[in-house]
N, C-alpha and C positions, 0 to 999 in steps of 0.2 A: 189667604191661600186655601185652595180646596183640599178636602181630605185626601183625594187621589194625589195631588201635587205634593202634599206634605209627606205622604207615605213614600212616594218615589224619591223625594229629596233625602229622607232618612236612609233609605236603602242605598241610594247612590253613594252617600258618604261611607256606608259600610263596605260597599263593593270597591270603592276607590282604595280604602284601607287594605282590603284583601289583595288587590292588585299589587300593592307595594310589597306585601309579604311574599308574593310570588316572584318578586324580582323582575317585574315587567320593566322594559326600558323606560327610563324617566322621560317626562314631557320634554319635547323639543329636540330629542335625539333622533337623527335620521336613521332609517333602517334600510339597508340595501336589499333590493329584490322584493320588498314588500310595500304594498300601498298602505299608507297609514292615515289615520284620522286624528286630528287634534293632538298630534304628537305622542299618543299613548303607545304606539308601536303595535297596535292590533291590526291585522289585515281586515279589509272591508268584507263584510258578509251581507249579502242581499238575498234573502230567502223568501219564497212564496209559501205561505202557511194556510191551507184550508182548515176550516173548523167544523165541528159536528153540530154546534149550537149557535144560534143567532147571537151576535154580540150585544143586541139590545135587551137580552134577557138577563136581568140582574142576578148575580151570584152564579148562575149556570153558564152564561155565555160571555159575560164581560171580563172574566178573570184573565183570559188570554190577552186582552187589550192591555191590562195592567202589566202583565209579564213583558209584552213587547215594548211598551213605553219605558219600562224599567231598564231593559237591555239597551235601548237606544240612548237614553239619558246617561246611564252609567258609563257608556263607552263613547260618549260624545258623537254618536252616530256611526260608530264602527260596525255595530250589529243592528241591522234593520230587518224586521220581520213584517212582510206585507200580508195582512190578514184578509182572507177571502171567506165570505159568508157561505153557509151551507148551500151546495148546489151551484154556486157561482163558478167554481173551478173543478170541483170534485163532488160527487154525490155524498151525502152525509155519512152513509154507511160504508163507503169505500175508501176512506182516508188512508188506512194502513196499506191497502193494496197500492194506492197511488205513490205513497212514500217508498214502499219496497221496490216498485218498478222504476223509480227515479223520475217519475213525472213531476214531482215536487220534492223539495229538500226535506220538508218537515210538515207535520200536521198536529192538530190538537183535537183529541177525541176521547170517547168512552170505550174502554177495551171490550166491554160486553158485546159491542157490535160485531166483533170478530168470532163470536161463539160458533157459528156454522163451520168455519174453517179451522179455528184454534179453540177447541172445547174448553181448555183451561183458562182462556182469557176471561171467561165469565167470572171466575173467582177473583180476578184482579179488579174488575169493574165494580162488582157488588155481589153480596152473598145473602140469601134469605136467612133470617134469624142469625145474622153474622155479627161481626165486630162493630162496635161503635167507632165513630170517626177517629178519635185519638188512639184507640186500640190499633186500628188499621195503620195509622201513621207510625206507631211504635213498631209494628210488625214489619213495615216497609223499610224504615230507616235503621232499626236496631236489631232486627232478626233476619229472616231469610227472604223477606218480600222482594227487595230490590234485586238481590242476586238471582233468585229464581225467575223473576220476570225478565230480567236482561238475558238470561240463558235461553228462556223460552222464545223470545222474539229475535234473538240473534240468528236463529235458524231460518227466520223469514226476512233477514236483511234489514232489520229495524232495531234502533236503540230507543227504549222507552225511558222517560223521566217523569216521575210523579210531579204534577204541576198544578193540580187543583183538587180540592176535597170539600164535599158538603155533607150535611147530615141526612137523616132519613127523608125519603120522599113521603108523600101521602100514599095511602093504600089504594087510592083510586077515586074516580068521580062516577057516580051511578045515578040513573034516573029512578030506579026502584030500590027499595030497602034490601039489604043482605042480612037476613035473619038466621039463615043456616046456609051451609055450603051447597045445599040443593038449589038455592037461588042462583048459583053460578052456572049450573048445567045449561048448556045451549046458549049461553050469553056470548055475544060477539064483542070482544074486548081487545083493545090495544094493550099489549103487555110486552115487556122486554126481559132479556136475560134469563137466569135460572128461575126467577119467579114466574115467568111465562110458561115454563115447562110444568111447574107445579099447578098453575091454574088450568092449563090444558089437560092435565091428568085428571082434574076434577070435573071435566066435561065442558069447559068453555071452549069457544072457537077463538083462538088467539091469532092476532095479526100484528105485524111490526110496521110502524109508520114513523117517518121523521117528524120532529116536533111541529114543523110548519104545515103538515098535512092533517094533523089530528082534528082540529076544530071543524074543518069542512066535512070530514068523515063522520064526526059526531053529530053535526047539524043535519046532515042528509040521512042519517040513520044507517049508514054503512057499518057503524059500530054502535053498540048499546052503551058502552062504558069505556073508560080509559084510565091508565096511570101514565104519568110522565115524569114529574119532578116535584120541586118544592111548592108550597102553596102560592108564593108570590109569582113563581114562573107560570104555574097553571092558570092563575088568575089573569096574567098578562096575555095568555093565549086564548082566553075567553071561555074556558071549560065551564066556569061557574054560571055562564049565561044559559047553558043548556041542561047540565046535570047538576042538581041542587043538593045531592047527598055526597059529602066528602068524607071518606073513611080514613081512620088512623088505627094503630101506628103503621108506618111503612115497613111491614114485616119482610117484604121482598127485597128491600134495599136499605139496610140499616146504615150504610154509608154509600156514597157515590164518588168514585175517584175519576179524575181526568188526567190524561197524560200527554206530554209533548212527545211525539214519536218522530224520530229523525232517521233518515236513511243511513244505514251502517257505514257506507263509504264516506258520506259527508261527515259523519261523526268522527271517523278515524282520521280525517284530514284536518280536524280542528287541533289547535295547540292546547296545552294544558290550561292556559288562562281562559281561553274561550270556553272550554268544557266546564271549568269552574264557574264561569259567569252564568252559563245556562243552568247549572245545578243550583246556584245561589238564587237566581231570579225565580226559578220554579219553586224552591223551598219557601221563599217569601210569598209566592202566589198561593201555596197550600195554606199557610197561616192566615193570610188576609181573606182568602176565599171562604174558609170555614167561619171566621168571625163575621163576615158580611152575611153569609147565609143564615147564621143563627140570629142575627140582629133583625132581619127583615120579616120574619114569619109572624111574630106576635101581632103587629098591627093589622096584617092581612086577615088573620083569623078573627080578630076583634070586630072587623067590619062585616063578617059573614051575615049576621042576623038582619042587617039593614038591606041585604040583597036577597034575603030568603034562602040563604044557604045554611045547611046544618053540618056541623063538624061532629062526627060520630065515631066513638071508639068501638072497634070490633069486639064482640063478647069473647071472654076467655075460652069457652069451648071451641069457637071457630078458630082462634089463634092456635090452640093446641092441636087441632086437626090439621091445620096448615103446616104446623111444625112437623107433625108425623109424616105427612106426604112429602115435605121437603127432605126429610132424612132419607126417604126411599129414593127420591130423585137423585140426591147427592151420592148415595151409595152406588146407584146404577151408573152414574156418570164416571165415578171413580173406577169401577170395574172395567169400563170400556176404554179408558184413556189413562196412560201412565202419567202424563204430565198433570192431568187433573188430580190423580191420586196423590202425587208428590206434593203439589201445592196445597191441596186440601189437608193433608196430614200436617204440613207445616203450620197452617193457620190454626188447626185444632190443638196442636201441641202448645203453640204460643198462648192460646186462650186459657188452657188449663193452668199454666204457670202464672199468667197475668191475673187470673181470677183470685189468687191468694191475696194479692195487693188490692184488687178492685173491691172485693167484699169487705175488707177491713177499713180501707182508707176513705171511702165515699159514704155520705149519708144515705140511709135507706130511702127508697123512692116514696114510701108512704109516711115519711117522717113528718 
């Protein structure tokens, strides 16, 4: 049995048990007025789900496939999500708009792509010098994260569910060394989210491109450098064939979250069991996604020397200056937008309290 099949089998057993606790009609019992599958009493659900990342990208894009397969198997086919690759049905950056407008029932995306219309969305997707992945999940599930995000997106007719989570990205792929932030001035670079605002303030020319368009832009010289995702993802997109200097740490995205976004009317029409199934499958997706992402990176970096690629840590003076400029950008964004200010304050307050545990419980990094 494959790892994916084993994971889904375990989760299926858990969900079936959960269904029993929800008093779902027992197998074999007919339900008047509802179309059922395999006697579970669940109405059939057939949704089209466009995604922001190609599903052939391990850890970044394939997680939604796991979630869809889990829902299908756990419900004996009562819930089927038809996954559409980026641009196949909806442009990668317009998934939330398509869901809000009812063009599709749901989507799987990175919230930071909504930054132009919903400034606070960038805080949900990734924060420069922000929380580490497990901190973010704690803030989401146990503090204000989920409540604040649901309230924010409810105004736009969308219900968000945290459905994927990975660790830090690389700080980018460069042709020339970055020895000081003066080297960033005038650089044409693909950068996303709040980190893009920081780099732009430092004098770079920032552009946003979907993952599938970055290699060509880098190859043709339309951009000089790029950031996108994890080392294994960037390698699969071929960045290391052109830019041989890969910088760390991923200061601009210390975590990257992915969300299942569902049209509010569609979500309201679901029954309690269906809602719980989506939440449960997405929670499993978060756990599996982070584990998979963490496991894949070491071998990729180990193979860098054979390909002439250098993995380089940014000097502390550069990181400190980036942090200083980040604080300026964040303060400015908070002044300009109440939602941003509220969510930012929630994240900062959570981190202050969590730090008491974090500093005591975990080994020092230089141990």
